[in-house]
NUSE-283165 format. One record per residue: x, y, z of N, C-alpha, C in turn; residue in one letter. Coordinates in steps of 0.02 Angstrom, whole numbers, plus 50000, padded with zeros to 5 digits. Atoms other than C-alpha are relative to their C-alpha. Layout:
N
XYZXYZXYZA ...
END
This chain:
158
500614998449958507045014951072499575001349952X 500424998550035505395016051001499905007349991X 500224991850008504565033750945499565000550061X 500394998549949503215032151065499954995050045X 500085004249945502855025451225499245003250034X 500574998549972501075025551323500064994850035X 500265000849939500665022651488499174995450003X 500865002050002498845011051500499855000550089X 499995001549926498965009751684500104992150025X 499725006549985499504992451680500514997049973X 499495002350042500674991951550500385005649952X 499644994850072502015003351419500154996549966X 499875002050091501605001251251500435005849976X 499504993750027503005008351152499964996949926X 500155000450085502885008850960499265003249984X 500844997150010501335016150881499654994949984X 500535006450015500644999450813499824997050067X 500245002249924500604992850986499425004350011X 500584995749971499605008651033499504999749971X 500434998150039498625009850890499574991850027X 500485004550002497954991550913499675000150080X 500264998449930497874994151106499315006150000X 500624995850008496575009151063499424996049960X 500485004350047495664998150920499584994450059X 500115005049971495564984451048499495003250059X 500494995149957494744998151180499425000449963X 500524996250029493615004851053499454992549983X 500385003550018492994985850994499764997250075X 500265002049966492734982351181499415005050023X 500474993249973491694998151214499375000049946X 500775001650067490464991751044500405004249928X 499794995850066491405001850909500164995349965X 499895004750040491254990950769500565002849916X 499494998550025491935001250660500455007449981X 499464994649990493255016350620500325000849938X 499554996050065494145028250502500735001249999X 499434997049981495945032750483499895005350025X 499844993549962495685049250523499685001050062X 500155001249932494555046550689500594997150041X 499555002849956496045036050738500535004849999X 499424992750023497285049450685499795004850067X 500054993349957496585063050782499884997450081X 500055004049925496135049650934500695001150032X 499355004149989498055046950940500225007550017X 499844993649974498465064850919499785005350049X 500124995649959497535071151052500114992750061X 499835003349957498035057251168500465001650074X 499834996849939498315060851341500584995650023X 499605006249957500015050651428500484999749937X 499505003650049500885047451250500685006650011X 499334998349966502795052851279500205006049953X 499744992350059502905065651094499334999249973X 500604998950060501475071450982500084994649954X 500075007450052500845056950876500155006549922X 499794998650065501505061750694500184994349946X 499745004750049501555045050610499255000349955X 500705002150070500475038750449499744994350025X 500315005549986499015029750532499644994649958X 500255005550078498265023250355500524995049980X 499725006650018499775013350334500224995450037X 499995005549919500015007850509499394994350003X 500615003549995498105002550487500364993849966X 500035003650064498274994550319500664992650009X 499575003549987499814984550370499704995550068X 500345005249931498704974650516499364998349953X 500624999650046497484972850375499964990749977X 499995005150038497014954150302499854999849950X 500344998950056496234959750157500775005149959X 499614997250021497634971850112500824999449987X 499365003250008499294969150005500565002550041X 499334996149966500214982350106500054995450056X 499755004849914500414970150254500384997549979X 499715003950002501404960350159500665003949981X 499434995149991502664976950132500394997650079X 499484999449925503024976050323499964993750026X 499825005549977504224964050410499374997150051X 500205002349937503414965750573499185001550009X 500634999349981501644966150547499544994150011X 500195004749984500444956150598499254996849965X 500714999550052498904953550447499474996950030X 500485003850019497764945150544499525004750091X 500264997149953496944958250649499505003949976X 500364995750042496004971450534499744998949948X 500435002550084494774969250393499935007149974X 500124995550023494724983350265499474999749943X 500564998650010493154987550251499945003949904X 500154996650066493045000450102500695008050021X 499414997249997494325015650074500125003850060X 500014996249945494905021550238499544998150063X 500445002249945493685012450352500284993550024X 499785006049966494184997850457499634995050053X 500525004049936493424983850571500524995850033X 499425003849970494264973150696499824992349947X 499935005950038494474956350580499494995450041X 500385007849954493084940550616499864994349944X 500045004850031493334926750536499374994549974X 500995002450011491444920450552499875004949946X 500514996450017490934935950485500505001649915X 499704999850055492304939750338500394993349974X 499515005850024492994921750308500734998050020X 499505000349980494354913450373500534998449946X 499595003350046495204910550197500135008849951X 500264991950038494974930650156500675000149997X 499215000850041497124929850129500134996949940X 499655006050066497214916750027499425001349931X 500624995750084495704923949902500375005449998X 499814993850023496274941249906500805000249952X 499525003650026497964933149876500195000349938X 500155002050053497624924649730499895003649935X 500094995850059496694935349643500445005949988X 499384995350006497974949149674500714995849919X 499595001950065499134938149577500104998249935X 500215002150072498134932949440499895006849976X 500054992750026497814951549419500695001549975X 499274998050020499814954449401500124996149943X 499575003550059500204939549283499255002949961X 500294997450051498534944649174500435007549975X 499734994250039499394962949154500645000549960X 499605002250033501034956249133500084998049920X 500105003450059500484945748994499555006249959X 500154991850026499474960648924500535002949957X 499304996850004501334969348930500204996549941X 499655004350063501984956248846500055000249927X 500215004250063500954953048697499865008849969X 499944994450017500714972348678500845001649964X 499374996950029502754974848672500064993849929X 499945003150055502644959948536499735004549953X 500674994950042501354970548437500585006149974X 499604995050013502504986048431500575000149968X 499374999150040503844990148305500535002250055X 499304996949968505584990948364500295005549978X 499734992949990506485009448375500554999850007X 499344999949965508045013348395500435008349969X 499654993749992509075032348398500434997149936X 499534998350076510045037348222500745002750043X 499494999450003511855036348260500355008049968X 499774993050032512845054748219500064997449912X 499875001550081513475047148040499384999049975X 500505000350061511665043547987499585005750009X 500234993850008511015059748021500145004349954X 499844996250057510935071747901500135007550006X 499504994349953511825090847904499765004950021X 500334994149940510665098548025499964994850056X 500035001649953510905082748139499164995250005X 500605002249989509445073548090499774994049933X 499875006050067509035058347953499255002349967X 500624998750037507795064247815499554994149966X 500405005850047506435050447773499495001749961X 500544997150042505155055447628500105007950002X 500004989949991505855074147656499785001450040X 500095000449938505405073047831500444998850047X 499445002749957506705075647980499694993550040X 500175006649951506675057748068500384999050043X 499685002949976507565055548211500154992950044X 499885007949984507135036148264499514999349904X 500155004450049506865024148126499874993050012X 500145007249988506045007548117500554995349978X 499495003850013507144993248119500004992649970X 
END
């Protein structure tokens, strides 16, 4: 059984995400174009008719419903075609005409390229750094350290 249940008058919604979707669609039908996660969180906490007090992470629920958020791919039961992330913490209903219908592919491609570039830079940096390994007990001096040029050194270059 889902943690939250809400009776809309027409149906009983179960789960934080379905209740969140219902409220966002209601706001959109009333003309509310944009909203913040904080606004929605406050609304849900004060929602009359909710079976238990609302304590979910509204921000992560919203990100899981966004077409342009990487978080959506981490949630198996998300429908990432519902919201558009305008700015940090600011959301609006996704509109393919306004936001473009290939937003998901473009964002995904750019993020993939960024990850590839980051890995390539890390690989190049690793090649440039000298390799080190710790000394074995038999290679340490009388005080448990190896002396190199009169200075104690616990690591030495291979």
